C-alpha positions as CSV (number, residue, x, y, z in Angstrom):
1,M,34.3,-14.8,-39.3
2,P,31.0,-15.3,-37.4
3,I,28.2,-17.2,-39.1
4,T,24.9,-15.3,-38.7
5,D,21.5,-16.9,-38.2
6,K,20.4,-15.1,-41.4
7,L,23.2,-16.9,-43.4
8,V,22.2,-20.3,-41.8
9,D,18.6,-19.7,-42.8
10,Q,19.6,-18.9,-46.4
11,L,21.7,-22.1,-46.5
12,L,18.9,-24.3,-45.1
13,A,16.3,-22.9,-47.4
14,G,14.9,-25.8,-49.4
15,C,16.3,-28.5,-47.0
16,S,13.4,-30.6,-45.8
17,S,15.1,-33.8,-44.6
18,P,18.3,-35.0,-42.9
19,E,19.4,-36.3,-46.3
20,D,19.2,-32.8,-47.8
21,I,21.8,-31.8,-45.2
22,L,23.9,-34.9,-44.5
23,G,23.4,-37.0,-47.7
24,E,25.7,-37.8,-50.6
25,S,24.6,-34.6,-52.4
26,G,23.6,-32.7,-49.2
27,L,24.3,-29.2,-48.0
28,L,27.4,-29.9,-45.9
29,K,29.2,-31.8,-48.6
30,Q,28.4,-29.1,-51.2
31,L,29.5,-26.4,-48.8
32,T,32.7,-28.1,-48.0
33,K,33.5,-28.4,-51.7
34,K,32.6,-24.8,-52.5
35,V,34.6,-23.3,-49.6
36,A,37.6,-25.5,-50.3
37,E,37.6,-24.5,-54.0
38,R,37.2,-20.9,-53.1
39,A,40.2,-21.2,-50.7
40,L,42.3,-22.8,-53.5
41,E,41.4,-19.9,-55.9
42,A,42.5,-17.4,-53.2
43,E,45.8,-19.3,-52.8
44,M,46.3,-19.1,-56.6
45,E,45.5,-15.4,-56.6
46,D,48.1,-14.9,-53.8
47,H,50.7,-17.0,-55.7
48,L,50.3,-15.0,-59.0
49,G,49.9,-11.6,-57.3
50,Y,46.8,-10.5,-59.2
51,S,43.1,-11.3,-59.4
52,K,41.5,-13.2,-62.3
53,H,41.0,-11.1,-65.4
54,E,43.0,-8.2,-64.0
55,P,45.0,-6.3,-66.7
56,S,48.0,-6.3,-64.4
57,G,48.3,-10.1,-65.1
58,K,49.2,-9.6,-68.7
59,N,52.9,-10.2,-69.5
60,S,53.5,-11.0,-65.8
61,G,55.4,-14.2,-66.6
62,N,52.8,-16.6,-65.2
63,S,49.1,-17.1,-65.5
64,R,46.2,-19.5,-64.7
65,N,46.2,-22.6,-66.8
66,G,42.8,-24.3,-66.2
67,K,42.1,-26.8,-63.4
68,S,42.7,-30.4,-62.5
69,R,40.3,-32.7,-60.7
70,K,41.3,-34.3,-57.4
71,S,39.4,-36.6,-55.1
72,V,39.9,-36.0,-51.4
73,R,38.5,-37.6,-48.2
74,S,36.6,-35.4,-45.8
75,V,34.3,-36.1,-42.9
76,H,31.4,-35.6,-45.2
77,G,32.6,-38.3,-47.7
78,D,34.8,-38.2,-50.8
79,I,34.8,-34.8,-52.6
80,E,35.8,-34.0,-56.1
81,L,37.8,-30.8,-56.1
82,E,38.8,-28.6,-59.0
83,V,42.3,-27.5,-58.2
84,P,43.6,-24.4,-60.2
85,R,46.9,-24.7,-62.1
86,D,49.4,-22.1,-63.3
87,R,51.2,-22.1,-66.6
88,N,54.7,-22.3,-65.0
89,G,53.7,-25.3,-62.7
90,T,55.0,-23.5,-59.6
91,F,51.7,-23.3,-57.7
92,E,51.8,-25.4,-54.5
93,P,48.4,-25.5,-52.7
94,R,48.5,-25.4,-48.9
95,L,44.9,-26.5,-48.3
96,V,45.4,-29.8,-50.1
97,R,49.1,-30.3,-50.8
98,K,50.4,-32.4,-53.7
99,G,50.2,-36.1,-52.9
100,E,47.7,-35.6,-50.1
101,K,44.4,-37.4,-50.3
102,Q,42.4,-35.8,-47.5
103,L,41.4,-32.3,-46.3
104,Q,43.2,-31.0,-43.3
105,G,41.5,-32.1,-40.1
106,F,40.7,-35.6,-41.3
107,D,43.9,-37.1,-39.9
108,D,43.3,-35.3,-36.6
109,R,39.9,-37.0,-36.2
110,I,41.6,-40.4,-36.7
111,I,44.3,-39.6,-34.2
112,S,41.8,-38.4,-31.7
113,L,39.8,-41.6,-31.9
114,Y,43.0,-43.7,-31.7
115,A,44.1,-41.8,-28.6
116,R,40.8,-42.7,-27.0
117,G,41.7,-46.3,-27.3
118,M,39.6,-47.2,-30.3
119,T,40.9,-50.0,-32.5
120,T,41.4,-49.7,-36.3
121,R,38.1,-51.6,-36.8
122,D,36.3,-49.3,-34.4
123,I,37.6,-46.2,-36.2
124,Q,36.6,-47.7,-39.6
125,A,33.0,-48.4,-38.3
126,H,32.8,-44.9,-36.7
127,F,33.6,-43.1,-39.9
128,Q,31.2,-45.4,-41.9
129,D,28.3,-44.9,-39.4
130,A,28.8,-41.2,-38.6
131,Y,29.9,-39.9,-42.0
132,G,29.3,-42.6,-44.6
133,V,33.0,-42.5,-45.3
134,E,35.0,-45.7,-46.1
135,V,38.5,-45.6,-44.5
136,S,40.8,-48.5,-45.1
137,P,42.8,-50.1,-42.3
138,T,46.0,-49.4,-44.2
139,F,45.2,-45.7,-44.3
140,I,44.4,-45.6,-40.6
141,S,47.7,-47.4,-39.8
142,Q,49.6,-44.9,-41.9
143,V,48.1,-42.0,-40.0
144,T,48.8,-43.5,-36.6
145,N,52.3,-44.7,-37.5
146,A,53.2,-41.2,-38.6
147,V,52.1,-39.9,-35.2
148,M,54.3,-42.5,-33.5
149,D,57.2,-41.3,-35.5
150,E,56.7,-37.8,-34.3
151,V,56.3,-39.0,-30.7
152,T,59.6,-40.9,-31.0
153,A,61.3,-37.8,-32.3
154,W,59.8,-35.7,-29.5
155,Q,61.0,-38.2,-26.9
156,S,64.6,-38.1,-28.2
157,R,64.8,-34.3,-28.5
158,P,67.6,-32.4,-26.6
159,L,66.6,-30.6,-23.4
160,D,68.1,-27.5,-21.8
161,T,70.8,-28.1,-19.2
162,V,68.9,-25.9,-16.6
163,Y,65.2,-25.1,-16.0
164,P,64.8,-22.6,-13.2
165,I,61.2,-23.8,-12.4
166,V,59.8,-27.3,-12.9
167,Y,56.1,-28.2,-12.2
168,L,55.0,-31.8,-11.5
169,D,51.4,-32.8,-11.9
170,A,49.2,-35.7,-12.8
171,L,45.8,-36.3,-14.4
172,V,43.7,-39.4,-14.7
173,V,42.5,-40.6,-18.1
174,R,40.5,-43.5,-19.4
175,S,42.6,-45.8,-21.7
176,R,42.0,-49.1,-23.4
177,D,44.6,-51.8,-22.6
178,S,44.3,-55.4,-23.7
179,G,40.7,-54.9,-24.6
180,Q,39.7,-53.3,-21.3
181,V,39.2,-49.7,-20.5
182,Q,41.1,-48.7,-17.3
183,N,41.9,-45.5,-15.4
184,K,45.5,-44.5,-15.8
185,S,47.5,-41.7,-14.3
186,V,49.5,-39.5,-16.6
187,Y,52.3,-37.7,-14.8
188,L,53.6,-34.5,-16.4
189,A,56.8,-32.5,-15.9
190,L,56.4,-28.9,-17.1
191,G,59.5,-26.7,-17.1
192,I,60.1,-22.9,-17.5
193,N,63.2,-22.3,-19.5
194,M,65.8,-19.5,-19.2
195,D,63.7,-17.4,-21.7
196,G,60.6,-17.7,-19.5
197,E,58.8,-20.1,-21.9
198,K,56.9,-23.1,-20.9
199,E,58.1,-26.5,-22.1
200,L,56.7,-29.9,-21.6
201,L,59.6,-32.0,-20.5
202,G,58.0,-35.4,-20.3
203,L,54.9,-37.7,-19.9
204,W,54.7,-40.9,-17.9
205,M,51.7,-43.2,-17.6
206,A,50.9,-45.7,-14.8
207,Q,47.8,-47.6,-14.0
208,T,45.7,-46.0,-11.2
209,E,45.5,-48.2,-8.1
210,G,42.1,-49.6,-7.5
211,A,40.9,-48.8,-11.0
C-alpha cells in the first residue's frame, strides 16, 4: 500500500524535533507498536473466522480471551506489545512467534552487518548509536550461528545428476579478514535444471590478486 504525502503530513503534525520522531516515545516507535498490534489483531480475526463483536462468533467454540504483554526488540528500541489470546489457546501469531523476542527483520539487519565484515562489538555499537538499542554479544552470536547452520545444510544438500546449462561468473566484494578489509572474488556456478528452473550450485571465494 503506497503511503501518501497527506498521510505523512498527518503523522508528522506536532513533531517539532528529531526526538519527537526518533526518541524513546517518538513517532516511529509508536507507529511500529500500533501497526504490529493491528497486524496481530488481524491474525486473530483470521484464526477465529469472525471479527470482534460479530454475532457469528457466539457459540463458535472459540473466542478472544484478553491480551498478554510481550517485550520485543525492534530497530526503534524495545517495544511492549499487547498480544491477543484465544480461549482455546490455539492462536499462534506469525508476526511474533511464541518464544521469539524480536520483530521480523531485526535478525536480517544483524546478518547484513555481519556479512559486511563487522565484528560483534561493531554490530553492538552500530545498534546503540543508530537506534539506541542494546544488543548483547550472546544474542548476536546466536543469530549468526543460526545462519551458519543454514549455510552448512545448504552446502551439503543433494544436487541433480544433470544440469543442461551451467553458467560460471564472478564478482568482487569487500571482506574483512584478520582485521583488514580486502577485495575478494566470489565465484558462482548457476545451473538450469531439467525443469528449466535456476539453481545456485555453489559459491567459492578467493582473494583478488593485487588487492
